[in-house]
N, C-alpha and C positions, 0 to 999 in steps of 0.2 A: 890527675885528669889527663887523658890523652887528647891533645889538641895540637893543630898545626901552628897555633899562635904561640910561639916560645917566648918572644920578648914583646911586651906591649908598652907603648908610650902614652903618658897621660898629659893632656893639654887643658888647662882650666881658664875660666874667664878671668882677665886681668883686673886687679884692684877690687876683687869681690871678697867681702868678709863673712858672707852668710852661706858659703858652700862647703865649709870645712867638714861638716858632718858627712855630706855626700861623698866628698873626695876620700875621707878616711874609710868609709864603708866600702867603697869600690876597691880601694887599696887592699883592704882586708880580704875581700872576696877574691881578688886575683892572687894574693899571697897563698890563701888556702888552696887554690888551684895550681900551685907550683909554677906560677907565671914569673918570669924575670921582668921586673918593672924599672923603667926609667921615666923621668918627668921633666918638664920644662921648668924654668925659673919660678913661674907664677905658682905652679902646683906645689913646688918645694915649700911654699909658705904654709901649706896645710898639712903636710906629713913630714916625719922625720926620716931622712934617707942619707946614706953616705954620699959625699960630694961627687963621687964618680958615677952616680946614678942621676945626676942633675946636669942638663945640657940644653942647648939651643934647640929650637924646633927643627931646623935643618939637619942637626946631628941626630935627632930622634928618628928623622925619616930614614937616614942611612942605616940605622941599627935596628929598627923595629919591623915586625911582621904586620902590626896593627896599631893604629892610633885611636885613642878614645878622647873625645872632646866633652868637657864637663862645663856647661853653661847654656847659652842660648844659641840661636841661629848664627848671631854674629860671631861667636867663638869659633864655630865650625867653619864659617866662611873664611876667617882669618887662617885657620889651619889648612884648609883646602888650597888657598892661594899659595901658601908656603910649601905645600907637598905636591903640587901639580906635576913636577918633574920627577917625582919619586915613585909614583904609581902604588902608594901604600894605601890600603883600605882605611875608611874611617867609620867610627861608630859614635853617635851623638847621645849623651845624657842630657836631658832637658831640664835646665833650671831657669829658663827664660820665660818670656810672657806669651809667645805664640808658638813656636816650635814647629814649622813645616819640615825642617830638616832633621832636627834632634828629636826623636820620637820614642825614646826610652825614658820613662819617668822614674825618679828615685824609689817610688813604691814598688814598681815592678822590676827594678834593676837586678835583683838577686836571681830571679828566675830567667829572665831574658838575656842577661849577659852569660849566665852558665850555658844556655842553649846555643848561643853564638860560639862560645868556646868549644862546644861539642860538635860544631859543624852544621848546626841547624839555623840558617838564616837566609834571608832574601838579599841578593846582591844587585846593585844597580850601577850602571855607568852613566854619568852625566856630563854634558859638554861644559866647557869653560871658555871664556873669551880672552883673547890676547889683544892688548891695545897698545898702539905705537903713535907717538907724536913725532912727526917728520917736519923739520924746519930747515929750509934751503937745502933740500934733498939729503939731510943728515938726520939719523935717528937720535933724538935727545932724551927720550924717555920711553920706557916699555913697562907695562903693568898687566897683570892677569885680573879677571873679574868672574866670580862664580855666578852672582846674581845679575849684575847690570853695569853698563857703562852709561853715564849721564853727563850731558853738557847742558848748563843752565846759566841763566843771567846772574850777574853778581853785583850787589851794591847799587842796583838801579831799578826803578819801577818800569822802565821801558823794555819793549821786547827786543830780542836779538834776532839776527838774520842767519839762517842756517842752510847750507846747500848739502844735499845728500846724494851719494852715488852708491850703486850696487854693482859690483863687478865692473867698475869703471864706466857704467852707464848712468847718466844723469837721471835722478828720480824726481826730485822737486827742490824748490826753494821756498822756505817757510819762514814767517815771522811768528815767533812764539816765546814762551818762557824757557824752552829748551827742548831736548830730545832724549828719550831713554832707549838704549839698545840692550835688549834682555835675552837671556837664555831661557829655556822652558822652566828651569829652577827659579829664576828671577821673575817668572810671570806671576808669582803669588806675592811679590814684594813691591817695590816702588812702581813697577809697571802696572800692577793692578790698581793702585790708587790713581793712576793717570788714565784709567779706562781701557787698559789693554786686556786681551784675552787670557783666560786660563789655558795653559798648555800642559799636556801631560809630560812628565819628566823624561820619558823614553824618546820623545821626538828629537830629531836632529834638525832644529830650526832655530831661527833667531827672529825676534819681534822688534820693530821699531815703533815707539809710541811717542807721539808729540805731546809736550807739556803745555796746555792752554793755548792752542794754535789760534791765530787771528782768523784763519779761514776755517769755517766749520766743516767743510768737506775733507779736511786733512784728517785722516783716520789712521789707526794703527795698521802696519803693514807686516805680515809674516813672510819671510823669505827662507830659502834653503839654508841649512846650517853650514854648507860649504861656501857661502857667499862671503865676499870681502866688502865691508861697509866702509865707505869713504865719507868723511865730514869736513866741511870747511865752514869757518865762522867768520861773518863779515862784521866789521866794526864801523859800519856806515854812520851810525850815530854815536860813535865812541863809547858804547856800552862795553862793559867787561863780561867775560864769560869764564866759567870754571868747569873743569873736567874732573869727574870722580869715578873710581872703579869700587864698587861695594863700599861707598862712603870714604874710601881712601883718596884724599885730595892730591891731584897731580899738578905739575908746574903749570903756570899761567899760559893761556892760549892766545897767540898773536894772530893777527888778521890773515897772514899767508901760510900759516900752519895747516898741515894736513893730518887728520886723525884717521888712522887705519885701524879697523876693528875686524877681527876674523876669529874663527874657532881655533882654539889651541890644539896642537897635534896630539896632546894627551887628554885623557878624560879623568874625572874624579870617580873613585869607586867607593860607594856607600853600602854599608851593611845594615840591615834592618832585621827586626824580629820576623818570624815566618808568617805572623798575622798582619804584616804591614799591608795597608790598603790606601792608596793615594786618595780615592774618592771618600773614604771615611774621614781622612784628615781634613778634606775640604768641608765636609759636613759639620765636622766638630769645630774647626778653627774659624769658619766663616758663618757659623749659626745657621746652617741650612736645615730645613726639615723640622724645625722646632714647632711645638704645638703653639697655637695662637694664644696670646696673652688675654686673660679674662679679667 
């Protein structure tokens, strides 16, 4: 097959025992297409490959034209965070429960993967967030997030106090269970469960969604994607707070810490089948437009 993707890396869901058949089928499909294949350590559990074809995710990014993620949205999120500095496109094979990002099913894999290899696909660029924890004017931790950054109360039934700034301008102080800062991609994830708006993935925007705010007028706020979000956490009642990026737990937040959140300088490149339709995904995944139950 004549394709621009000469070497493809496979990344699969960690500790999964029920995906071997799909991984093996995809491997066979790519071998038949004369693709050079390398895999991460997890994928190597499902197929037999020489050791020189098994490497870390960061090594895959340096050597591949395309990465294929086999699992759910979480598997692709992990891959995206690891590859954000490499600008390698991603394709998702859906073995998860929902699949807003991974939209190729194992049943349609043979046809749709062949079409992508032949150059027939829809390409998207999606923004990703970069989070910094600043303590005493020193950067102590940095982490990317494809879906969202969240600060929330920890080990306490009490509310926490959060101050929010946009481009160094004070927005508000709120008492709540926490705050979600999400990309358009993340608007269908944690932010949606918090009452945030659905955002088209092509938007260059960031949404701030309070988690159970004490003041009912405290509503989600959408800002320009170039904005810099600043968050300070108050321990007035000695409550603890936790910061996460796509469910990756970051170091504990102290009272005088500053959390800086901004758009990463790079974007994530996703490849979809040519019939990809965001609104159809919403209808299917969110059970819209279903006939009334009788």
